[in-house]
C-alpha positions in Angstrom: 4.0 1.7 9.3 1.9 1.1 6.3 2.9 -0.2 2.9 0.9 0.1 -0.3 0.7 -1.3 -3.8 -1.2 0.0 -6.8 -2.0 -2.6 -9.5 -3.2 -0.8 -12.6 -4.9 -1.8 -15.8 -6.2 -5.2 -14.6 -8.1 -6.8 -17.5 -11.3 -7.4 -15.5 -14.2 -5.1 -14.6 -14.1 -3.2 -11.3 -17.4 -4.6 -10.2 -16.1 -8.2 -10.3 -13.0 -7.3 -8.4 -15.0 -5.5 -5.7 -16.9 -8.6 -4.9 -13.6 -10.4 -3.9 -12.0 -7.3 -2.4 -14.9 -6.9 0.1 -14.1 -10.4 1.4 -10.6 -9.6 2.6 -10.9 -6.0 3.7 -9.9 -5.7 7.4 -8.6 -9.3 7.7 -5.1 -10.4 8.7 -2.7 -10.9 5.8 -2.4 -14.7 6.4 -6.1 -15.1 6.6 -6.7 -13.0 3.5 -4.3 -14.9 1.3 -5.7 -18.2 2.6 -9.2 -17.0 1.7 -8.2 -15.8 -1.8 -6.7 -19.3 -2.6 -10.1 -20.9 -2.2 -12.3 -18.2 -3.9 -13.2 -19.4 -7.4 -13.2 -16.0 -9.1 -10.8 -14.6 -11.7 -10.1 -11.6 -9.4 -8.8 -13.8 -6.5 -5.3 -14.6 -7.9 -4.9 -11.0 -9.1 -5.7 -9.6 -5.6 -3.5 -12.3 -3.9 -0.6 -11.2 -6.1 -1.1 -7.5 -5.2 -1.5 -8.4 -1.5 1.8 -10.5 -1.5 3.5 -7.5 -3.2 2.3 -5.2 -0.4 3.6 -7.5 2.2 6.9 -7.7 0.5 7.1 -3.9 0.4 6.3 -3.7 4.1 9.0 -6.3 4.9 11.8 -4.7 2.9 11.2 -1.0 3.5 9.9 -0.9 7.1 11.1 -4.2 8.6 7.7 -5.0 10.2 6.5 -8.3 11.7 4.6 -10.0 8.9 2.3 -11.9 11.3 0.9 -8.6 12.6 0.0 -7.1 9.2 -3.6 -6.7 8.2 -5.4 -5.3 5.1 -6.1 -1.7 6.1 -7.5 -0.4 2.8 -8.3 -2.1 -0.4 -10.0 0.1 -3.1 -11.0 -0.8 -6.6 -11.4 2.0 -9.2 -12.2 1.9 -12.8 -9.5 2.2 -15.4 -9.6 3.0 -19.0 -12.3 1.3 -21.1 -11.4 -0.1 -24.5 -14.3 0.3 -26.9 -14.9 -2.4 -29.5 -17.8 -3.6 -31.6 -19.4 -6.9 -32.3 -21.0 -7.5 -35.8 -24.7 -8.3 -35.6 -27.4 -9.3 -38.0 -28.5 -7.1 -40.9 -25.3 -5.2 -41.0 -25.6 -3.7 -37.6 -23.0 -3.5 -34.8 -23.2 -3.7 -31.1 -20.8 -1.8 -28.8 -18.6 -3.7 -26.4 -16.9 -2.0 -23.5 -13.8 -3.9 -22.3 -13.3 -2.6 -18.8 -10.1 -2.4 -16.7 -9.6 -1.8 -13.0 -7.0 -0.1 -10.8 -6.6 -1.8 -7.4 -4.9 -0.1 -4.4 -3.9 -2.3 -1.4 -2.6 -0.8 1.9 -1.4 -3.1 4.6 -0.5 -1.9 8.1 0.8 -3.3 11.4 -1.9 -4.1 13.9 -1.5 -2.5 17.3 -0.8 -5.0 20.1 
């Protein structure tokens, strides 16, 4: 029985989140949360929060054994991009794209 969480509009670019998401894909939930506590990236606590939420969803809705859960799917998609500008020399302006990310985490119970 799988449980899922969708964390939308994270204020970080999807490319940076994918670096951390690739580390925990397919791992057990306990191992994944342990790894995320030691990764020194901005995306690590954001992914850990989403992962803990998926575990809580699995616990309350399907009454599964938490020790047998693993990260089945973790996808990172691009969200809306806010377009800003930065003033530059000689009256010019440079565009800035402030990117956001949508993260989907699916946890499932590992077969015995």
